[in-house]
C-alpha positions as CSV (number, residue, x, y, z in Angstrom):
1,M,9.1,20.0,28.8
2,K,12.3,18.6,30.1
3,R,10.3,15.0,30.8
4,T,9.1,15.3,26.9
5,M,12.7,16.0,25.8
6,M,13.7,13.1,28.0
7,S,11.2,10.6,26.5
8,L,11.9,11.5,22.9
9,I,15.7,10.9,23.5
10,G,15.0,7.5,25.0
11,V,13.1,6.5,21.8
12,A,15.7,7.6,19.5
13,V,18.3,5.8,21.5
14,A,16.2,2.6,21.5
15,L,15.2,2.6,18.0
16,G,19.0,3.2,17.2
17,A,20.0,0.6,19.1
18,V,17.6,-1.9,17.5
19,T,18.6,-0.6,14.0
20,G,22.3,-1.0,14.6
21,V,22.4,-4.5,15.9
22,A,20.0,-5.6,13.1
23,A,22.4,-4.1,10.5
24,V,25.3,-5.9,12.0
25,N,24.4,-9.4,13.1
26,A,23.1,-11.8,10.2
27,P,20.3,-13.8,11.0
28,D,20.5,-17.4,11.6
29,G,17.1,-18.9,10.1
30,G,16.8,-20.0,6.5
31,D,13.8,-17.6,5.8
32,R,14.3,-16.2,2.6
33,T,11.6,-13.7,2.9
34,A,11.1,-10.3,4.8
35,A,8.9,-10.9,8.0
36,R,5.6,-8.8,8.3
37,G,6.9,-5.2,9.4
38,S,10.6,-5.7,8.5
39,A,12.9,-4.8,5.6
40,R,15.7,-6.8,4.2
41,L,18.6,-4.3,4.2
42,P,22.4,-5.1,3.3
43,V,24.7,-5.6,6.3
44,Q,26.8,-2.8,7.0
45,R,29.8,-4.0,8.4
46,S,31.6,-7.7,8.0
47,A,34.5,-9.3,9.4
48,L,37.1,-12.1,8.2
49,L,39.8,-14.2,9.4
50,C,42.3,-16.3,7.6
51,P,44.7,-18.8,9.5
52,A,48.4,-18.9,8.9
53,P,48.6,-20.7,5.3
54,T,51.6,-23.2,5.6
55,S,55.2,-23.7,7.1
56,S,56.4,-25.3,4.2
57,E,59.5,-24.0,2.0
58,V,58.1,-25.0,-1.0
59,G,54.5,-23.5,-0.7
60,R,52.7,-20.7,-2.4
61,T,49.6,-19.1,-1.0
62,D,47.0,-16.9,-3.3
63,Y,44.4,-14.8,-1.6
64,T,41.6,-13.8,-3.4
65,A,39.4,-11.0,-2.4
66,F,36.0,-10.0,-3.6
67,A,32.7,-8.3,-2.9
68,P,29.7,-8.9,-5.3
69,K,28.7,-5.7,-7.3
70,G,25.3,-4.3,-6.4
71,A,25.2,-6.2,-3.1
72,A,24.2,-2.8,-1.3
73,A,21.0,-1.4,-2.5
74,G,21.6,2.3,-3.9
75,G,24.9,4.5,-3.1
76,D,28.3,4.5,-4.8
77,A,29.9,1.0,-5.2
78,T,33.2,2.5,-4.3
79,K,32.0,3.6,-1.1
80,G,33.5,1.3,1.2
81,T,36.6,-0.1,2.7
82,A,37.8,-4.3,3.0
83,A,41.2,-5.2,3.7
84,L,43.0,-7.6,5.6
85,V,46.1,-6.9,7.7
86,P,48.6,-9.4,9.3
87,A,47.8,-10.9,12.9
88,G,50.4,-11.7,15.6
89,T,51.4,-15.4,16.2
90,V,52.0,-17.5,19.5
91,K,54.3,-20.1,18.5
92,D,55.9,-23.2,19.9
93,A,54.1,-23.1,23.5
94,G,55.3,-26.2,25.5
95,D,52.2,-27.9,25.6
96,G,51.1,-27.0,22.0
97,T,48.1,-24.6,23.2
98,G,49.9,-21.7,23.9
99,K,47.8,-21.5,27.1
100,D,48.1,-18.3,29.1
101,K,51.4,-17.7,27.0
102,G,50.1,-14.8,25.5
103,K,51.9,-11.1,25.9
104,K,50.5,-8.0,25.5
105,T,52.2,-6.2,22.8
106,G,53.3,-2.3,23.0
107,K,52.4,0.3,20.9
108,G,52.3,-0.9,17.3
109,G,52.3,-4.5,18.1
110,K,56.0,-4.8,17.9
111,D,58.1,-3.5,21.0
112,D,56.8,-6.5,23.1
113,A,57.4,-9.4,20.5
114,A,58.7,-12.2,22.1
115,D,61.1,-15.3,21.2
116,S,58.7,-17.9,19.6
117,A,60.5,-20.8,21.3
118,S,58.7,-19.4,24.6
119,G,55.6,-19.7,23.3
120,Q,54.8,-15.9,23.8
121,L,53.1,-13.3,21.3
122,V,55.3,-12.9,18.1
123,A,54.2,-9.6,16.4
124,P,54.1,-9.8,12.6
125,R,57.0,-8.1,10.9
126,D,54.5,-5.5,8.9
127,T,51.0,-4.5,9.1
128,K,50.5,-3.5,5.2
129,P,46.9,-4.6,4.1
130,V,46.8,-7.8,2.1
131,A,44.4,-8.1,-0.9
132,P,42.5,-4.5,-0.1
133,L,39.2,-3.8,-2.2
134,K,38.5,-0.7,-3.5
135,E,35.4,-1.4,-5.6
136,A,32.8,-4.1,-5.9
137,G,32.5,-6.6,-9.1
138,T,36.2,-6.9,-9.5
139,P,38.4,-9.5,-7.4
140,V,41.7,-8.7,-5.9
141,T,44.4,-10.7,-5.6
142,A,47.7,-11.2,-3.3
143,S,50.3,-14.0,-3.2
144,T,53.1,-15.1,-0.8
145,D,55.7,-17.9,-0.8
146,S,57.1,-17.2,2.6
147,A,57.1,-20.1,5.3
148,D,56.2,-17.8,8.0
149,A,53.3,-15.7,6.5
150,P,51.1,-14.8,9.5
151,A,47.4,-15.2,9.8
152,L,45.2,-12.3,8.6
153,V,42.3,-10.5,10.1
154,G,40.1,-8.1,8.5
155,A,37.1,-6.1,8.0
156,A,34.8,-4.3,5.4
157,D,32.4,-1.9,5.6
158,G,29.8,0.4,3.5
159,T,29.0,-1.3,0.3
160,L,31.9,-3.7,0.4
161,A,30.5,-5.3,3.4
162,P,27.8,-7.4,2.0
163,G,29.0,-10.7,0.6
164,W,32.7,-9.8,1.0
165,T,34.5,-12.8,0.4
166,V,38.1,-14.1,0.9
167,Q,39.4,-17.2,-0.7
168,Q,43.1,-18.7,0.6
169,T,44.5,-21.4,-1.7
170,T,47.8,-22.8,-1.1
171,S,49.9,-25.1,-3.2
172,V,52.5,-27.3,-1.6
173,A,55.0,-29.0,-4.1
174,A,56.5,-31.6,-2.1
175,G,56.7,-33.2,1.5
176,A,54.5,-34.6,3.9
177,G,51.9,-31.7,3.1
178,R,51.9,-31.7,-0.8
179,G,49.0,-31.1,-2.5
180,L,46.2,-28.3,-2.7
181,M,44.8,-26.5,0.4
182,G,41.9,-24.2,0.0
183,L,39.6,-22.3,2.7
184,N,37.1,-19.5,2.5
185,C,38.4,-17.4,5.2
186,T,36.0,-17.5,8.3
187,T,33.8,-15.4,10.3
188,P,34.3,-14.9,13.6
189,D,31.8,-16.9,16.3
190,T,31.8,-18.3,19.5
191,T,31.5,-22.1,18.8
192,F,32.6,-24.5,15.8
193,W,32.1,-28.2,15.1
194,F,35.1,-30.1,13.2
195,P,33.9,-33.7,12.6
196,G,36.5,-35.6,10.6
197,V,39.8,-34.5,13.0
198,S,42.5,-36.9,13.9
199,T,44.7,-37.3,16.4
200,A,46.5,-40.6,14.9
201,A,50.3,-41.1,14.3
202,D,49.9,-40.7,10.6
203,R,47.9,-37.4,10.8
204,Q,49.0,-33.7,12.0
205,D,46.1,-31.7,12.6
206,Y,46.3,-28.2,13.7
207,V,43.2,-26.1,14.9
208,H,43.9,-22.1,14.4
209,L,42.3,-20.1,16.7
210,T,42.4,-16.2,15.4
211,N,41.0,-13.1,17.4
212,P,39.9,-10.3,15.7
213,D,39.0,-8.1,18.5
214,P,41.2,-5.6,20.8
215,T,40.5,-8.0,23.9
216,P,41.9,-11.5,24.6
217,A,39.7,-14.4,23.8
218,V,39.5,-17.6,26.3
219,V,38.7,-20.7,24.5
220,D,38.1,-24.5,25.6
221,L,38.4,-27.3,22.9
222,Q,36.8,-31.1,23.3
223,L,37.7,-34.1,21.6
224,R,35.3,-36.7,20.9
225,G,36.0,-40.3,19.8
226,K,34.0,-43.6,19.0
227,D,33.7,-43.7,22.8
228,G,33.0,-40.4,23.8
229,S,35.5,-37.7,25.5
230,L,38.9,-38.6,24.5
231,G,41.4,-39.3,27.7
232,G,43.9,-36.8,28.9
233,S,42.2,-33.7,27.3
234,T,43.8,-30.7,28.1
235,G,42.5,-28.4,25.8
236,E,40.9,-25.8,28.4
237,D,41.5,-22.0,29.1
238,I,43.4,-21.3,25.8
239,T,43.8,-17.6,25.8
240,V,44.5,-16.0,22.6
241,P,45.6,-12.5,22.6
242,P,44.1,-9.6,20.8
243,H,44.5,-9.9,17.0
244,A,46.8,-12.8,17.3
245,T,46.3,-16.4,16.4
246,V,47.0,-19.6,18.2
247,P,47.7,-23.2,16.5
248,V,47.1,-25.9,18.6
249,L,48.3,-29.5,17.7
250,L,45.5,-31.8,18.7
251,S,47.3,-34.8,19.3
252,T,49.0,-32.8,22.1
253,L,45.6,-33.1,23.9
254,T,45.1,-36.1,24.5
255,T,46.5,-39.6,25.8
256,D,44.1,-41.4,23.5
257,P,45.0,-41.5,19.8
258,A,41.8,-41.6,17.7
259,T,41.9,-42.1,13.7
260,N,38.2,-40.4,13.7
261,A,37.2,-37.7,16.0
262,S,35.1,-34.9,16.4
263,L,36.8,-31.2,17.9
264,Q,34.2,-28.8,19.5
265,V,35.7,-25.3,19.6
266,V,34.1,-22.8,22.6
267,A,35.1,-19.3,23.4
268,R,34.2,-18.6,26.6
269,E,35.3,-15.0,26.3
270,G,35.5,-13.0,23.1
271,R,35.3,-14.7,19.8
272,I,37.4,-16.3,17.3
273,G,37.6,-17.7,13.7
274,A,38.5,-21.5,13.9
275,A,40.1,-23.6,11.2
276,V,41.9,-27.2,11.1
277,Q,44.8,-27.8,9.0
278,A,45.1,-31.6,8.3
279,T,48.1,-33.2,6.9
280,D,48.3,-37.2,6.3
281,A,51.3,-38.9,5.7
282,K,50.0,-40.5,2.4
283,L,47.3,-38.4,1.4
284,G,48.4,-34.9,1.1
285,S,46.8,-32.0,3.1
286,D,43.9,-29.8,3.3
287,W,41.7,-27.7,5.5
288,L,38.8,-29.2,7.5
289,P,36.3,-26.1,7.7
290,A,33.8,-26.2,10.5
291,A,30.7,-27.9,9.8
292,A,27.2,-26.1,9.5
293,D,25.7,-25.8,13.1
294,P,24.2,-29.3,14.3
295,S,20.8,-30.1,12.9
296,P,18.4,-33.2,12.3
297,S,18.9,-33.1,8.3
298,V,22.4,-32.1,6.9
299,V,23.7,-31.8,3.4
300,L,27.3,-32.6,2.3
301,P,27.5,-31.5,-1.4
302,G,30.0,-31.9,-4.3
303,I,31.5,-35.5,-4.1
304,P,33.7,-35.6,-7.3
305,K,32.7,-38.3,-9.7
306,D,36.1,-39.9,-9.5
307,A,36.5,-40.1,-5.9
308,T,38.2,-43.6,-5.1
309,S,37.5,-43.2,-1.3
310,V,34.5,-41.3,0.8
311,R,34.8,-41.4,4.6
312,L,31.6,-39.8,6.6
313,V,32.2,-38.7,10.1
314,A,29.3,-38.0,12.3
315,L,28.5,-36.9,15.8
316,A,25.1,-36.6,17.5
317,P,26.1,-33.9,20.1
318,G,23.1,-33.5,22.3
319,E,21.6,-35.8,24.9
320,S,19.7,-38.2,22.1
321,D,20.8,-40.7,20.0
322,A,20.2,-40.0,16.5
323,D,19.2,-42.5,13.7
324,L,19.7,-41.3,10.0
325,K,18.3,-42.1,6.7
326,V,21.8,-41.9,4.2
327,Q,20.9,-41.4,0.7
328,L,23.1,-39.9,-2.1
329,A,21.5,-37.3,-4.6
330,T,22.8,-38.0,-7.9
331,P,22.0,-36.8,-11.4
332,T,19.1,-38.9,-11.8
333,G,17.8,-39.1,-8.2
334,L,18.3,-40.0,-4.8
335,I,19.4,-43.4,-4.1
336,T,20.4,-45.4,-0.9
337,P,24.1,-46.7,-0.8
338,A,24.2,-50.3,-0.5
339,G,24.4,-51.6,3.1
340,L,23.9,-48.3,4.2
341,E,20.2,-48.0,4.5
342,S,20.3,-46.1,8.0
343,L,22.9,-44.8,10.4
344,H,22.9,-45.1,14.3
345,L,24.6,-42.2,16.1
346,K,25.0,-42.7,20.1
347,S,25.4,-39.5,21.7
348,G,28.1,-37.6,22.3
349,M,30.4,-40.6,20.3
350,T,31.8,-39.9,17.0
351,T,30.9,-42.3,14.3
352,A,33.1,-43.2,11.0
353,V,31.6,-45.3,8.0
354,D,33.8,-45.9,4.7
355,L,31.6,-45.2,2.1
356,K,34.1,-46.3,-0.3
357,D,34.1,-45.2,-4.3
358,L,30.4,-44.2,-3.1
359,T,29.9,-42.2,-6.6
360,K,30.6,-45.1,-9.0
361,G,31.7,-42.3,-11.6
362,E,28.8,-40.1,-11.3
363,A,28.7,-36.9,-9.2
364,G,26.7,-36.7,-6.2
365,S,25.9,-35.2,-2.7
366,L,25.3,-36.7,0.6
367,V,21.9,-36.1,2.2
368,L,21.2,-37.3,5.7
369,T,18.0,-36.8,7.2
370,P,15.9,-38.6,10.3
371,A,15.0,-42.1,9.7
372,D,11.1,-42.9,9.7
373,G,10.3,-43.0,13.4
374,G,13.6,-42.3,14.8
375,S,14.7,-39.3,16.7
376,K,15.1,-35.9,15.4
377,A,18.1,-35.3,17.4
378,P,20.9,-32.6,15.6
379,V,24.0,-34.0,13.9
380,A,27.4,-32.5,12.6
381,A,29.0,-34.3,9.9
382,A,31.9,-34.0,7.3
383,L,33.2,-36.1,4.5
384,R,36.8,-36.9,3.9
385,V,37.0,-37.2,0.0
386,T,40.3,-38.9,-1.7
387,R,40.9,-39.1,-5.4
388,G,43.6,-41.0,-7.2
389,K,45.5,-44.3,-6.0
390,G,48.7,-45.5,-4.5
391,A,51.3,-42.8,-3.7
392,K,49.5,-40.4,-6.2
393,Q,46.7,-39.7,-4.0
394,E,44.9,-36.4,-2.7
395,M,42.5,-35.7,0.2
396,A,40.0,-32.8,0.7
397,F,37.0,-32.1,3.1
398,I,33.3,-31.4,2.6
399,P,31.8,-30.5,5.8
400,A,28.0,-30.0,6.0
401,T,27.0,-26.9,5.1
402,R,24.0,-24.1,5.1
403,P,21.5,-23.6,2.2
404,V,22.0,-20.7,-0.4
405,E,19.2,-18.6,0.8
406,Q,20.3,-15.3,-0.9
407,R,23.4,-15.5,-2.2
408,A,26.8,-17.5,-2.0
409,T,30.5,-16.7,-3.5
410,A,33.3,-18.8,-4.3
411,A,36.3,-16.3,-5.1
412,D,39.1,-17.8,-6.4
413,N,38.6,-19.4,-10.1
414,R,40.7,-19.8,-12.9
415,A,39.9,-20.3,-16.9
416,K,40.3,-24.2,-16.1
417,G,39.8,-26.2,-13.2
418,S,36.7,-25.3,-11.4
419,T,33.5,-27.4,-11.1
420,L,30.3,-26.1,-9.3
421,S,28.1,-28.6,-7.5
422,L,24.3,-27.7,-6.9
423,V,21.9,-30.1,-5.1
424,A,18.4,-29.6,-4.4
425,P,17.6,-32.2,-1.9
426,E,13.9,-32.3,-1.8
427,K,11.9,-34.3,-4.0
428,G,9.6,-32.1,-6.2
429,K,11.1,-28.8,-5.2
430,D,13.3,-27.8,-8.3
431,A,15.8,-25.2,-7.7
432,Q,16.5,-22.6,-10.3
433,V,20.1,-20.6,-9.9
434,K,21.5,-17.7,-11.4
435,V,25.6,-18.2,-11.7
436,T,27.3,-15.2,-12.4
437,A,30.9,-14.9,-13.4
438,S,32.5,-11.8,-12.3
439,A,35.0,-9.5,-14.2
440,G,38.6,-10.9,-14.0
441,S,41.3,-9.7,-11.2
442,G,43.2,-8.6,-14.9
443,G,40.1,-8.0,-17.1
444,G,37.2,-9.5,-18.5
445,T,33.4,-9.2,-18.8
446,P,30.9,-10.9,-16.4
447,V,28.8,-13.3,-17.7
448,T,25.4,-14.8,-16.4
449,K,23.5,-18.2,-16.9
450,T,20.7,-19.8,-15.0
451,Y,20.5,-23.4,-14.4
452,T,17.7,-25.5,-13.0
453,V,18.1,-28.6,-10.7
454,K,15.4,-31.0,-10.0
455,G,14.2,-31.7,-6.8
456,G,16.3,-35.0,-5.4
457,T,19.1,-34.8,-7.7
458,S,22.7,-33.2,-7.4
459,R,24.2,-31.5,-10.6
460,D,27.7,-30.8,-11.6
461,L,28.5,-28.1,-14.0
462,T,31.6,-26.3,-15.5
463,P,30.8,-22.7,-14.6
464,P,30.5,-19.8,-16.9
465,V,34.0,-18.0,-17.6
466,P,34.2,-14.0,-18.1
467,Q,34.5,-13.2,-21.9
468,G,38.1,-11.9,-22.2
469,L,39.1,-13.2,-18.9
470,K,42.5,-12.0,-17.3
471,G,43.7,-13.4,-14.1
472,T,41.2,-14.8,-11.3
473,Y,37.5,-14.4,-11.5
474,A,34.8,-15.1,-8.8
475,L,31.3,-16.7,-9.0
476,T,28.3,-15.9,-7.3
477,V,25.2,-18.4,-6.8
478,Q,21.7,-16.7,-6.6
479,P,18.4,-18.8,-6.0
480,A,15.6,-17.2,-7.8
481,S,12.3,-16.3,-5.8
482,G,10.2,-19.3,-4.7
483,S,13.0,-21.7,-5.9
484,G,13.4,-24.8,-3.7
485,P,16.2,-25.4,-1.2
486,V,19.7,-25.3,-2.4
487,Y,23.1,-26.1,-1.6
488,A,26.4,-25.5,-3.4
489,A,30.1,-26.3,-3.3
490,R,32.9,-25.7,-5.5
491,T,35.9,-27.6,-6.7
492,L,39.2,-26.4,-7.8
493,A,41.5,-29.0,-9.3
494,R,45.4,-28.1,-9.9
495,P,47.2,-31.3,-10.9
496,Q,50.8,-31.7,-9.6
497,G,53.3,-34.2,-10.8
498,G,50.6,-36.7,-11.4
499,V,48.8,-36.1,-8.1
500,P,45.4,-35.0,-9.0
501,A,45.5,-32.4,-6.6
502,F,42.2,-30.6,-5.4
503,T,40.1,-29.0,-2.9
504,V,36.4,-28.4,-2.0
505,Q,34.8,-25.2,-1.0
506,T,31.1,-25.6,0.1
507,L,29.3,-22.3,-0.5
508,P,27.0,-21.5,2.3
509,D,24.8,-18.2,2.3
510,D,26.9,-15.0,2.6
511,R,24.5,-13.6,5.0
512,G,24.8,-10.3,3.3
513,T,21.2,-8.8,4.3
514,V,19.5,-9.0,7.3
515,L,16.0,-8.3,8.4
516,V,15.8,-4.7,10.4
517,P,12.3,-4.2,12.0
518,T,10.0,-1.3,10.5
519,A,9.9,1.3,13.2
520,G,6.8,3.7,13.4
521,Q,5.5,6.7,15.4
522,D,3.8,5.9,18.6
523,L,3.4,9.4,20.0
524,S,1.6,7.7,23.3
525,V,5.4,7.6,24.7
526,L,5.4,11.2,25.0
527,T,2.3,10.8,27.7
528,K,4.0,8.1,30.0
């Protein structure tokens, strides 16, 4: 009897462990169909991290939080929580990294706050939640004009966890960082790739490392230029204290300035969120999000039709070189840019190519695939896109992104200024996509429209707007069952004094559902 009871307990524990992990951790694969013997269920908990927005005295940051309605099958849409809270900050460390400078805080996070000049941890002024959600389907907004606004860490559970998205949009009116900066707050992970960073004199690039957990994280940073690893690197063993952020100026990590470089961020202990804030002396500033995990084929969607300059930065991080076919998906089909039929990437080295005014007045998306007979080595890539001319230029970044498998969301949209880009990169595989405009943060009725993107083409469209819109609204993108692969991006344009200020957010799948193995009875364990 005792042995039988212990066996039953063991089975229950094992099944609980399997279903518990599956419900929290989203799959990495691209299969939109459930495997045999499994069910696709909503995640039960999700986490997001937003970096400190700006140090400008003339900046304003808007946060828009949203969870899609009906994301969780069955149940009350109000049963769940989702909120962000301020994080501590390690400021002004002598080597620019905050390396081993973190100091544990006392109870409540305030007692042991230290002078920022020493590079020690400075606790947030308050812990009031920012943009907490109460129900799915309606965005919630918050804003700040503080020059020392903190990073934010947060979590969602219950019916608000699947697809929880927060957009951080900062407008800076003047100065070197003037322009529009946009970022989808990131999910914590252990490895990030940032092609397109710079350590040159005309750029100030900070990588913001944010730790969501109650234990310290230890992070290594590696920079690679056109000849491989940059000299004088000091980006090892960076300690990120619990519930805190460390901004690292990339130019302090090397004695070898590089205009075009790639950054790899690896958390050897714990997990973090990472994003790069890039400020150019002439081109303004924006966030460079992490690129999708290196892959033999990559898609970079949403190049504006009026782009005056496009620069591709790519890296083959593995042991093999990569030979790529370069194509631009246009509204009428795939074309090869003049003079760039193929691109060779040497292993471990960053390659930059100026594509100039690539789109020629037509919206497009860049598609990189293995060249015929070439190596299928994985690559990481990003674009720096510029609009405007002379002193009225503004830049934004488009990293390679994952396809939209089930659903993706762009949280911060206004009545005007948004453009949705959809690309179906494979010839003969059309994509049918349902786009839903949510209710507005201050009122409005949702609207849904369906669009078809022909295989091998890219399509820019003005997204639907809620009826009677008040405030901001969210867009959700959902491919139809059996649809061909589709990638998405949203451009947000807000001109400032003649500067065509804009930002582009790629829209990868939100991984709001996971495959959970189906458990069945196996009474044979009772006899073992």
